[in-house]
N, CA, C and O of each residue as an XYZ file, in Angstrom:
832
protein
N     -55.410    102.145    -89.603
C     -54.952    101.281    -88.518
C     -55.108    102.061    -87.243
O     -54.932    103.274    -87.129
N     -55.460    101.214    -86.293
C     -55.558    101.850    -84.991
C     -54.309    101.524    -84.181
O     -53.920    100.363    -84.051
N     -53.723    102.512    -83.671
C     -52.486    102.289    -82.856
C     -52.859    102.035    -81.414
O     -53.901    102.465    -80.919
N     -51.989    101.338    -80.780
C     -52.189    100.993    -79.350
C     -52.158    102.282    -78.560
O     -51.174    103.021    -78.552
N     -53.301    102.525    -77.883
C     -53.291    103.792    -77.145
C     -52.200    103.833    -76.134
O     -51.685    104.906    -75.821
N     -51.829    102.689    -75.610
C     -50.747    102.661    -74.618
C     -49.481    103.113    -75.249
O     -48.701    103.881    -74.686
N     -49.297    102.614    -76.435
C     -48.105    103.011    -77.151
C     -48.177    104.453    -77.530
O     -47.174    105.166    -77.539
N     -49.399    104.886    -77.849
C     -49.522    106.255    -78.257
C     -49.223    107.167    -77.093
O     -48.516    108.171    -77.174
N     -49.838    106.721    -75.976
C     -49.602    107.594    -74.835
C     -48.148    107.532    -74.436
O     -47.549    108.555    -74.102
N     -47.568    106.337    -74.466
C     -46.130    106.167    -74.116
C     -45.899    106.303    -72.625
O     -46.817    106.449    -71.818
N     -44.706    106.249    -72.334
C     -44.260    106.389    -70.928
C     -43.637    107.749    -70.757
O     -43.148    108.338    -71.721
N     -43.648    108.232    -69.594
C     -42.995    109.538    -69.426
C     -41.569    109.441    -69.851
O     -40.877    108.465    -69.561
N     -41.153    110.412    -70.511
C     -39.785    110.428    -71.046
C     -38.842    110.908    -69.969
O     -38.872    112.053    -69.519
N     -38.012    109.976    -69.585
C     -37.047    110.315    -68.524
C     -35.831    110.944    -69.142
O     -34.969    110.255    -69.688
N     -35.764    112.195    -69.060
C     -34.628    112.925    -69.621
C     -34.133    113.903    -68.591
O     -34.871    114.316    -67.697
N     -32.956    114.247    -68.715
C     -32.355    115.193    -67.786
C     -32.627    116.602    -68.196
O     -33.199    116.844    -69.258
N     -32.241    117.507    -67.404
C     -32.421    118.920    -67.725
C     -31.679    119.355    -68.940
O     -32.025    120.345    -69.584
N     -30.631    118.593    -69.260
C     -29.879    118.966    -70.472
C     -30.437    118.294    -71.686
O     -29.944    118.455    -72.802
N     -31.481    117.532    -71.445
C     -32.122    116.899    -72.600
C     -31.599    115.552    -72.881
O     -32.034    114.898    -73.829
N     -30.662    115.105    -72.077
C     -30.096    113.775    -72.323
C     -30.615    112.813    -71.303
O     -30.861    113.223    -70.168
N     -30.791    111.617    -71.615
C     -31.249    110.580    -70.719
C     -30.079    110.085    -69.902
O     -29.099    109.637    -70.498
N     -30.106    110.135    -68.507
C     -28.947    109.715    -67.680
C     -28.671    108.252    -67.846
O     -29.547    107.418    -68.075
N     -27.376    107.994    -67.712
C     -26.941    106.622    -67.867
C     -27.148    105.859    -66.587
O     -26.886    106.410    -65.518
N     -27.596    104.642    -66.628
C     -27.782    103.818    -65.412
C     -26.463    103.369    -64.829
O     -26.375    103.107    -63.629
N     -25.457    103.276    -65.634
C     -24.151    102.812    -65.139
C     -23.514    103.811    -64.185
O     -22.738    103.413    -63.317
N     -23.814    105.069    -64.317
C     -23.221    106.078    -63.458
C     -23.629    105.855    -62.025
O     -22.827    106.001    -61.102
N     -24.884    105.500    -61.849
C     -25.338    105.239    -60.485
C     -24.619    104.040    -59.897
O     -24.284    104.024    -58.712
N     -24.392    103.072    -60.701
C     -23.706    101.873    -60.214
C     -22.275    102.184    -59.802
O     -21.781    101.660    -58.803
N     -21.612    103.036    -60.573
C     -20.230    103.406    -60.251
C     -20.166    104.168    -58.942
O     -19.289    103.930    -58.110
N     -21.113    105.095    -58.767
C     -21.128    105.874    -57.515
C     -21.369    104.963    -56.329
O     -20.748    105.107    -55.276
N     -22.296    104.008    -56.521
C     -22.583    103.081    -55.415
C     -21.355    102.252    -55.059
O     -21.098    101.992    -53.883
N     -20.589    101.833    -56.082
C     -19.375    101.041    -55.821
C     -18.339    101.865    -55.081
O     -17.683    101.396    -54.150
N     -18.210    103.131    -55.532
C     -17.240    103.985    -54.854
C     -17.598    104.184    -53.382
O     -16.739    104.129    -52.501
N     -18.879    104.413    -53.142
C     -19.317    104.584    -51.759
C     -19.037    103.324    -50.951
O     -18.582    103.390    -49.809
N     -19.317    102.169    -51.566
C     -19.085    100.908    -50.868
C     -17.615    100.701    -50.552
O     -17.260    100.209    -49.481
N     -16.742    101.091    -51.521
C     -15.297    100.931    -51.299
C     -14.828    101.823    -50.159
O     -14.057    101.399    -49.299
N     -15.311    103.086    -50.166
C     -14.899    104.013    -49.113
C     -15.337    103.505    -47.760
O     -14.574    103.504    -46.794
N     -16.591    103.070    -47.713
C     -17.090    102.540    -46.438
C     -16.269    101.342    -45.993
O     -15.960    101.188    -44.811
N     -15.917    100.485    -46.966
C     -15.104     99.306    -46.616
C     -13.737     99.701    -46.092
O     -13.238     99.104    -45.138
N     -13.118    100.724    -46.723
C     -11.810    101.175    -46.248
C     -11.894    101.731    -44.835
O     -11.036    101.463    -43.994
N     -12.955    102.518    -44.586
C     -13.128    103.076    -43.242
C     -13.286    101.955    -42.222
O     -12.678    101.976    -41.153
N     -14.109    100.983    -42.572
C     -14.317     99.850    -41.641
C     -13.004     99.107    -41.411
O     -12.685     98.724    -40.286
N     -12.228     98.903    -42.519
C     -10.959     98.185    -42.380
C     -10.000     98.944    -41.469
O      -9.331     98.340    -40.631
N      -9.931    100.273    -41.629
C      -9.057    101.072    -40.776
C      -9.476    100.947    -39.325
O      -8.645    100.780    -38.432
N     -10.791    101.031    -39.105
C     -11.282    100.929    -37.722
C     -10.946     99.575    -37.142
O     -10.536     99.483    -35.984
N     -11.112     98.521    -37.925
C     -10.822     97.165    -37.424
C      -9.335     97.013    -37.112
O      -8.953     96.458    -36.082
N      -8.490     97.530    -38.042
C      -7.039     97.395    -37.811
C      -6.627     98.145    -36.554
O      -5.850     97.649    -35.738
N      -7.173     99.370    -36.415
C      -6.845    100.140    -35.217
C      -7.306     99.422    -33.957
O      -6.607     99.397    -32.945
N      -8.494     98.841    -34.040
C      -8.989     98.089    -32.885
C      -8.121     96.882    -32.578
O      -7.892     96.562    -31.412
N      -7.633     96.207    -33.619
C      -6.756     95.052    -33.399
C      -5.447     95.474    -32.760
O      -4.928     94.790    -31.878
N      -4.895     96.645    -33.223
C      -3.638     97.127    -32.619
C      -3.823     97.419    -31.147
O      -2.987     97.055    -30.320
N      -4.940     98.089    -30.819
C      -5.192     98.384    -29.401
C      -5.376     97.116    -28.600
O      -4.898     96.992    -27.473
N      -6.096     96.156    -29.220
C      -6.299     94.882    -28.507
C      -4.995     94.154    -28.295
O      -4.776     93.550    -27.246
N      -4.093     94.212    -29.329
C      -2.796     93.558    -29.192
C      -1.963     94.190    -28.094
O      -1.325     93.495    -27.303
N      -1.976     95.542    -28.051
C      -1.208     96.221    -26.998
C      -1.763     95.896    -25.645
O      -1.020     95.633    -24.700
N      -3.116     95.913    -25.546
C      -3.724     95.605    -24.256
C      -3.433     94.181    -23.839
O      -3.212     93.885    -22.664
N      -3.437     93.297    -24.843
C      -3.164     91.882    -24.526
C      -1.742     91.703    -24.053
O      -1.487     90.968    -23.100
N      -0.787     92.389    -24.732
C       0.614     92.270    -24.324
C       0.824     92.828    -22.935
O       1.537     92.252    -22.113
N       0.178     93.982    -22.685
C       0.330     94.572    -21.349
C      -0.278     93.673    -20.304
O       0.283     93.484    -19.225
N      -1.414     93.127    -20.625
C      -2.070     92.243    -19.658
C      -1.226     91.019    -19.395
O      -1.081     90.579    -18.255
N      -0.658     90.461    -20.485
C       0.182     89.286    -20.293
C       1.411     89.640    -19.475
O       1.830     88.864    -18.616
N       1.998     90.812    -19.737
C       3.175     91.214    -18.973
C       2.836     91.382    -17.512
O       3.580     90.927    -16.643
N       1.722     92.030    -17.230
C       1.325     92.217    -15.834
C       1.039     90.885    -15.184
O       1.398     90.640    -14.032
N       0.390     90.036    -15.940
C       0.069     88.711    -15.385
C       1.332     87.927    -15.085
O       1.395     87.207    -14.089
N       2.349     88.062    -15.948
C       3.600     87.338    -15.740
C       4.330     87.848    -14.518
O       4.897     87.060    -13.760
N       4.326     89.172    -14.311
C       5.020     89.725    -13.163
C       4.321     89.387    -11.868
O       4.977     89.197    -10.844
N       3.014     89.309    -11.892
C       2.280     89.050    -10.664
C       2.202     87.582    -10.306
O       1.766     87.239     -9.208
N       2.607     86.729    -11.190
C       2.499     85.286    -10.934
C       3.773     84.804    -10.258
O       4.859     84.951    -10.819
N       3.664     84.242     -9.089
C       4.802     83.721     -8.319
C       4.568     82.241     -8.057
O       3.543     81.826     -7.516
N       5.555     81.474     -8.461
C       5.440     80.028     -8.260
C       6.278     79.626     -7.078
O       7.499     79.773     -7.121
N       5.693     79.139     -6.057
C       6.385     78.721     -4.844
C       6.416     77.202     -4.785
O       5.398     76.530     -4.944
N       7.618     76.683     -4.552
C       7.787     75.232     -4.436
C       8.176     74.919     -3.007
O       9.216     75.360     -2.520
N       7.369     74.188     -2.373
C       7.615     73.836     -0.973
C       8.073     72.393     -0.907
O       7.359     71.467     -1.291
N       9.316     72.232     -0.394
C       9.844     70.880     -0.252
C       9.473     70.337      1.118
O       9.499     71.068      2.108
N       9.146     69.125      1.173
C       8.787     68.535      2.492
C      10.003     68.557      3.417
O      11.109     68.212      3.001
N       9.799     68.955      4.650
C      10.863     69.022      5.658
C      10.713     67.860      6.626
O       9.648     67.623      7.195
N      11.812     67.151      6.790
C      11.798     66.000      7.700
C      12.587     66.367      8.944
O      13.769     66.700      8.862
N      11.950     66.306     10.065
C      12.591     66.628     11.341
C      12.943     65.343     12.056
O      12.089     64.502     12.337
N      14.241     65.218     12.342
C      14.711     64.008     13.026
C      15.044     64.366     14.458
O      15.865     65.250     14.702
N      14.448     63.723     15.362
C      14.674     63.975     16.790
C      15.497     62.839     17.357
O      15.092     61.676     17.339
N      16.695     63.216     17.874
C      17.557     62.214     18.464
C      17.337     62.175     19.959
O      17.103     63.213     20.578
N      17.407     61.022     20.533
C      17.221     60.925     21.995
C      18.368     61.629     22.721
O      19.529     61.493     22.336
N      18.043     62.371     23.756
C      19.028     63.120     24.547
C      19.230     62.417     25.870
O      18.282     62.133     26.602
N      20.494     62.144     26.158
C      20.822     61.472     27.415
C      21.445     62.490     28.355
O      22.442     63.119     28.003
N      20.894     62.660     29.513
C      21.396     63.618     30.512
C      22.193     62.861     31.555
O      21.682     61.973     32.237
N      23.463     63.238     31.662
C      24.323     62.591     32.642
C      24.403     63.460     33.886
O      24.349     64.687     33.804
N      24.528     62.837     34.992
C      24.634     63.556     36.251
C      25.963     64.285     36.345
O      27.008     63.735     35.999
N      25.920     65.492     36.802
C      27.131     66.311     36.942
C      27.462     66.454     38.416
O      26.620     66.834     39.229
N      28.702     66.141     38.739
C      29.143     66.242     40.128
C      29.952     67.514     40.298
O      30.951     67.715     39.607
N      29.534     68.359     41.196
C      30.213     69.636     41.445
C      31.042     69.513     42.708
O      30.540     69.182     43.782
N      32.327     69.791     42.546
C      33.217     69.726     43.696
C      33.495     71.139     44.188
O      33.837     72.021     43.401
N      33.351     71.343     45.447
C      33.610     72.658     46.042
C      34.989     72.649     46.684
O      35.317     71.788     47.500
N      35.758     73.603     46.299
C      37.111     73.727     46.854
C      37.131     74.906     47.813
O      36.842     76.039     47.429
N      37.466     74.636     49.029
C      37.515     75.702     50.014
C      38.846     76.434     49.903
O      39.887     75.817     49.677
N      38.804     77.747     50.064
C      40.069     78.512     49.971
C      41.051     78.100     51.046
O      40.687     77.882     52.201
N      42.282     78.002     50.644
C      43.347     77.614     51.564
C      44.189     78.838     51.886
O      44.681     79.522     50.988
N      44.345     79.099     53.136
C      45.135     80.252     53.573
C      46.495     79.762     54.036
O      46.613     78.943     54.948
N      47.524     80.293     53.372
C      48.891     79.893     53.708
C      49.549     81.017     54.477
O      49.633     82.149     54.000
N      49.995     80.708     55.623
C      50.653     81.710     56.464
C      52.138     81.406     56.521
O      52.562     80.338     56.963
N      52.908     82.366     56.066
C      54.345     82.186     56.078
C      54.935     82.941     57.274
O      54.539     84.059     57.603
N      55.857     82.298     57.874
C      56.506     82.924     59.035
C      57.486     83.985     58.555
O      58.286     83.742     57.652
N      57.421     85.128     59.149
C      58.310     86.236     58.798
C      59.361     86.375     59.894
O      59.057     86.503     61.080
N      60.583     86.343     59.447
C      61.683     86.446     60.403
C      62.313     87.820     60.284
O      62.742     88.231     59.206
N      62.363     88.509     61.382
C      62.973     89.849     61.410
C      64.354     89.740     62.039
O      64.529     89.282     63.168
N      65.308     90.178     61.262
C      66.687     90.118     61.735
C      67.137     91.505     62.171
O      67.082     92.458     61.393
N      67.561     91.606     63.359
C      68.042     92.884     63.896
C      69.554     92.823     64.046
O      70.094     91.934     64.705
N      70.220     93.776     63.428
C      71.684     93.824     63.495
C      72.102     94.854     64.550
O      71.728     96.025     64.483
N      72.825     94.423     65.447
C      73.285     95.300     66.528
C      74.781     95.531     66.391
O      75.572     94.591     66.318
N      75.142     96.798     66.359
C      76.558     97.149     66.278
C      77.119     97.272     67.700
O      76.673     98.077     68.517
N      78.065     96.475     67.928
C      78.655     96.451     69.275
C      80.002     97.155     69.276
O      80.860     96.897     68.432
N      80.166     98.034     70.226
C      81.452     98.710     70.381
C      82.325     97.868     71.300
O      82.002     97.631     72.464
N      83.424     97.433     70.743
C      84.314     96.543     71.494
C      85.584     97.286     71.912
O      86.254     97.920     71.098
N      85.877     97.191     73.153
C      87.124     97.782     73.664
C      88.125     96.661     73.848
O      87.940     95.756     74.662
N      89.171     96.743     73.084
C      90.181     95.678     73.110
C      91.456     96.214     73.754
O      91.988     97.258     73.375
N      91.909     95.477     74.712
C      93.182     95.828     75.354
C      94.167     94.704     75.082
O      94.022     93.584     75.572
N      95.143     95.030     74.308
C      96.121     94.017     73.913
C      97.527     94.495     74.295
O      97.905     95.645     74.074
N      98.239     93.607     74.845
C      99.628     93.918     75.204
C     100.529     93.413     74.096
O     100.537     92.221     73.789
N     101.273     94.296     73.508
C     102.160     93.922     72.414
C     103.613     94.101     72.836
O     103.957     94.804     73.787
N     104.421     93.424     72.070
C     105.871     93.505     72.338
C     106.580     94.279     71.242
O     107.787     94.155     71.034
N     105.730     95.137     70.502
C     106.334     95.916     69.422
C     107.254     96.958     70.056
O     106.892     97.628     71.023
N     108.423     97.072     69.498
C     109.346     98.074     70.057
C     108.802     99.468     69.869
O     108.322     99.808     68.788
N     108.868    100.273     70.898
C     108.332    101.641     70.853
C     109.478    102.597     70.621
O     110.392    102.690     71.440
N     109.432    103.336     69.463
C     110.502    104.313     69.203
C     110.298    105.536     70.081
O     109.178    105.841     70.493
N     111.365    106.216     70.357
C     111.275    107.420     71.181
C     110.566    108.535     70.432
O     109.837    109.324     71.034
N     110.775    108.605     69.121
C     110.148    109.635     68.282
C     109.511    108.942     67.073
O     110.163    108.100     66.455
N     108.260    109.264     66.712
C     107.633    108.630     65.525
C     108.376    108.995     64.264
O     108.870    110.113     64.118
N     108.450    108.045     63.355
C     109.197    108.245     62.111
C     108.657    109.399     61.285
O     109.434    110.140     60.683
N     107.312    109.571     61.244
C     106.704    110.625     60.422
C     106.244    111.823     61.256
O     105.656    112.761     60.717
N     106.503    111.798     62.547
C     106.145    112.933     63.396
C     104.645    113.192     63.363
O     103.831    112.293     63.573
N     104.302    114.470     63.089
C     102.891    114.863     63.001
C     102.406    114.971     61.557
O     101.372    115.584     61.293
N     103.138    114.387     60.637
C     102.760    114.427     59.212
C     101.688    113.358     58.948
O     102.004    112.226     58.584
N     100.441    113.730     59.135
C      99.345    112.754     58.969
C      99.148    112.335     57.516
O      98.598    111.264     57.261
N      99.580    113.152     56.560
C      99.442    112.793     55.140
C     100.311    111.602     54.781
O     100.100    110.979     53.740
N     101.286    111.273     55.624
C     102.150    110.129     55.326
C     101.383    108.818     55.385
O     101.855    107.794     54.891
N     100.189    108.848     55.996
C      99.397    107.602     56.119
C      98.542    107.327     54.909
O      97.834    106.321     54.876
N      98.586    108.209     53.891
C      97.708    108.046     52.728
C      97.970    106.748     51.991
O      97.038    106.147     51.457
N      99.247    106.291     51.949
C      99.560    105.062     51.224
C      99.327    103.812     52.054
O      99.544    102.700     51.573
N      98.879    103.983     53.323
C      98.563    102.825     54.161
C      99.683    102.415     55.095
O      99.537    101.450     55.846
N     100.797    103.126     55.062
C     101.921    102.801     55.951
C     102.495    104.102     56.508
O     102.924    104.975     55.753
N     102.498    104.228     57.893
C     103.044    105.429     58.502
C     103.261    105.187     59.999
O     102.796    104.203     60.573
N     103.976    106.115     60.590
C     104.203    106.094     62.043
C     104.129    107.546     62.499
O     105.057    108.323     62.275
N     102.985    107.916     63.159
C     102.738    109.320     63.468
C     102.231    109.475     64.899
O     101.861    108.513     65.572
N     102.233    110.727     65.321
C     101.686    111.072     66.628
C     100.336    111.752     66.406
O     100.248    112.709     65.637
N      99.263    111.260     67.081
C      97.914    111.790     66.867
C      97.408    112.440     68.150
O      97.885    112.154     69.248
N      96.417    113.332     67.975
C      95.775    113.994     69.085
C      94.263    114.022     68.844
O      93.793    113.653     67.768
N      93.515    114.459     69.846
C      92.056    114.509     69.710
C      91.665    115.437     68.562
O      92.199    116.539     68.436
N      90.718    114.976     67.717
C      90.230    115.765     66.573
C      90.967    115.517     65.290
O      90.557    116.043     64.256
N      92.062    114.724     65.294
C      92.784    114.439     64.055
C      91.974    113.495     63.170
O      91.222    112.651     63.657
N      92.150    113.660     61.851
C      91.498    112.780     60.857
C      92.585    112.239     59.955
O      93.318    112.993     59.316
N      92.679    110.912     59.911
C      93.667    110.251     59.057
C      92.961    109.698     57.819
O      91.875    109.127     57.912
N      93.599    109.876     56.654
C      93.096    109.268     55.417
C      94.037    108.143     55.051
O      95.196    108.372     54.703
N      93.520    106.904     55.134
C      94.337    105.723     54.879
C      93.704    104.954     53.725
O      92.586    104.450     53.833
N      94.443    104.874     52.617
C      93.963    104.163     51.419
C      92.552    104.632     51.014
O      91.701    103.830     50.630
N      92.334    105.934     51.110
C      91.046    106.498     50.698
C      89.963    106.432     51.753
O      88.855    106.910     51.513
N      90.243    105.853     52.921
C      89.272    105.770     53.999
C      89.686    106.717     55.131
O      90.869    106.941     55.389
N      88.660    107.262     55.791
C      88.954    108.212     56.865
C      88.864    107.534     58.234
O      87.933    106.779     58.515
N      89.841    107.822     59.060
C      89.914    107.314     60.432
C      89.975    108.537     61.347
O      90.941    109.300     61.330
N      88.898    108.706     62.161
C      88.787    109.908     62.973
C      89.208    109.619     64.424
O      88.801    108.617     65.012
N      90.033    110.521     64.991
C      90.455    110.420     66.392
C      89.461    111.252     67.206
O      89.462    112.481     67.122
N      88.616    110.582     67.991
C      87.575    111.289     68.740
C      88.118    111.851     70.057
O      87.851    112.997     70.421
N      88.882    111.018     70.755
C      89.331    111.469     72.089
C      90.650    110.801     72.446
O      90.862    109.621     72.166
N      91.519    111.564     73.060
C      92.793    111.052     73.598
C      92.860    111.493     75.063
O      92.769    112.678     75.386
N      93.021    110.504     75.924
C      93.125    110.808     77.362
C      94.020    109.760     78.007
O      94.477    108.818     77.360
N      94.255    109.950     79.295
C      95.124    109.002     80.003
C      94.485    107.611     80.076
O      95.181    106.607     80.228
N      93.157    107.565     79.966
C      92.480    106.259     80.041
C      92.480    105.517     78.713
O      92.169    104.326     78.680
N      92.816    106.181     77.631
C      92.849    105.504     76.345
C      92.579    106.449     75.188
O      92.527    107.667     75.361
N      92.407    105.870     74.004
C      92.141    106.633     72.777
C      90.886    106.042     72.120
O      90.685    104.828     72.123
N      90.052    106.914     71.560
C      88.806    106.471     70.907
C      88.826    106.912     69.451
O      89.095    108.069     69.126
N      88.526    105.925     68.570
C      88.502    106.159     67.119
C      87.068    105.933     66.589
O      86.270    105.203     67.175
N      86.786    106.594     65.455
C      85.595    106.251     64.646
C      86.142    105.680     63.353
O      86.775    106.389     62.571
N      85.893    104.380     63.126
C      86.433    103.677     61.961
C      85.651    104.049     60.694
O      84.555    104.600     60.797
N      86.190    103.760     59.504
C      85.501    104.083     58.246
C      84.102    103.470     58.154
O      83.236    104.014     57.467
N      83.870    102.348     58.837
C      82.554    101.706     58.802
C      81.557    102.386     59.718
O      80.375    102.042     59.707
N      82.020    103.364     60.528
C      81.144    104.030     61.472
C      81.197    103.427     62.862
O      80.528    103.915     63.772
N      81.979    102.377     63.041
C      82.109    101.736     64.341
C      83.031    102.545     65.243
O      84.085    103.024     64.825
N      82.599    102.680     66.499
C      83.435    103.394     67.483
C      84.296    102.363     68.208
O      83.782    101.411     68.795
N      85.594    102.562     68.160
C      86.536    101.632     68.804
C      87.414    102.395     69.800
O      87.989    103.439     69.493
N      87.490    101.832     70.991
C      88.325    102.469     72.047
C      89.454    101.528     72.440
O      89.284    100.310     72.495
N      90.580    102.108     72.704
C      91.755    101.325     73.110
C      92.299    101.927     74.418
O      92.716    103.085     74.457
N      92.283    101.097     75.509
C      92.875    101.527     76.769
C      94.277    100.954     76.878
O      94.444     99.734     76.889
N      95.250    101.780     76.955
C      96.621    101.290     76.965
C      97.125    101.143     75.557
O      96.899    102.001     74.704
N      97.825    100.020     75.317
C      98.370     99.771     73.974
C      97.694     98.542     73.379
O      97.134     97.706     74.089
N      97.768     98.459     72.038
C      97.154     97.325     71.356
C      96.957     97.628     69.883
O      97.520     98.596     69.371
N      96.152     96.802     69.182
C      95.952     96.929     67.731
C      94.454     96.990     67.432
O      93.671     96.210     67.973
N      94.077     97.908     66.582
C      92.694     98.024     66.091
C      92.729     97.766     64.583
O      93.559     98.333     63.872
N      91.826     96.909     64.099
C      91.783     96.566     62.665
C      90.467     97.065     62.057
O      89.405     96.962     62.669
N      90.564     97.608     60.836
C      89.366     98.072     60.129
C      88.839     96.965     59.226
O      89.501     95.945     59.035
N      87.644     97.168     58.670
C      87.024     96.163     57.800
C      87.802     95.949     56.520
O      87.744     94.875     55.923
N      88.536     96.977     56.095
C      89.309     96.846     54.854
C      90.675     96.203     55.070
O      91.425     95.993     54.117
N      90.999     95.890     56.331
C      92.261     95.210     56.598
C      93.380     96.116     57.065
O      94.531     95.687     57.150
N      93.056     97.380     57.373
C      94.089     98.298     57.876
C      94.271     98.061     59.381
O      93.296     97.981     60.128
N      95.516     97.952     59.809
C      95.837     97.754     61.228
C      96.439     99.038     61.806
O      97.331     99.659     61.229
N      95.892     99.408     63.004
C      96.412    100.586     63.708
C      96.965    100.095     65.064
O      96.217     99.658     65.939
N      98.279    100.181     65.202
C      98.938     99.765     66.461
C      99.124    100.989     67.351
O      99.768    101.965     66.965
N      98.540    100.917     68.564
C      98.736    101.987     69.543
C      99.992    101.618     70.354
O     100.000    100.633     71.092
N     101.049    102.428     70.200
C     102.341    102.104     70.813
C     102.566    102.821     72.151
O     103.180    102.285     73.073
N     102.047    104.046     72.218
C     102.283    104.784     73.455
C     101.194    105.826     73.630
O     100.736    106.427     72.659
N     100.777    106.040     74.890
C      99.786    107.051     75.205
C     100.282    107.829     76.429
O     100.415    107.274     77.519
N     100.555    109.135     76.226
C     101.064    109.941     77.336
C      99.974    110.818     77.955
O     100.243    111.685     78.787
N      98.686    110.554     77.504
C      97.551    111.288     78.048
C      97.088    112.409     77.190
O      95.906    112.749     77.245
N      97.965    113.036     76.366
C      97.594    114.124     75.465
C      97.833    113.765     73.997
O      97.189    114.304     73.096
N      98.765    112.851     73.782
C      99.056    112.405     72.407
C      99.317    110.913     72.436
O      99.690    110.336     73.457
N      99.104    110.304     71.264
C      99.269    108.853     71.156
C     100.136    108.591     69.943
O      99.973    109.196     68.883
N     101.089    107.643     70.143
C     101.961    107.228     69.055
C     101.345    105.975     68.411
O     101.116    104.970     69.084
N     101.078    106.051     67.088
C     100.472    104.901     66.380
C     101.307    104.557     65.161
O     102.035    105.378     64.603
N     101.157    103.276     64.774
C     101.839    102.790     63.551
C     100.723    102.156     62.690
O     100.012    101.259     63.144
N     100.591    102.628     61.474
C      99.566    102.153     60.526
C     100.220    101.242     59.506
O     101.252    101.583     58.929
N      99.615    100.074     59.282
C     100.158     99.131     58.285
C      99.017     98.377     57.621
O      99.255     97.536     56.754
């Protein structure tokens, strides 16, 4: 029998260095593993990209929200009312000058010399003599001379001059009173001084 030369020649024997023929399934497993790894890497990259996109989107939306301002303008209606101007009358008042009359009163003190004739009995000797202190209570009968000062009810009565022409007193009010001869001199407080006798150097008086 003749054998098929093709068969005789055969195909190259695919064997490994260890003499064993490699399994075809091993290559398939390696290819699957490579495909899985590549898929995982791609998935990680996609997820990371989605996270970044989400963050960027949120930030963009936040910025967009803050920058967006909504303004609402309401229509404004202006109402103009008619203005009526009334005439104003200005009255001018002129200043009035009032002049009041001023009255000046001048008081003049007059020295009065009174000469009165009395019928009072004249004693030969005064009851109190020259004791001028007896007139302090407002009642006395004394003999006075120029320069004497009598105190009557707390008021002073000064004898300025005694002469044959008369006697001159300065009353408590400051009034100068002169008596020529005999008579009565009265003070503002109601004290009466009766001149009873004048001998030119001394005068007899009665105070009441």
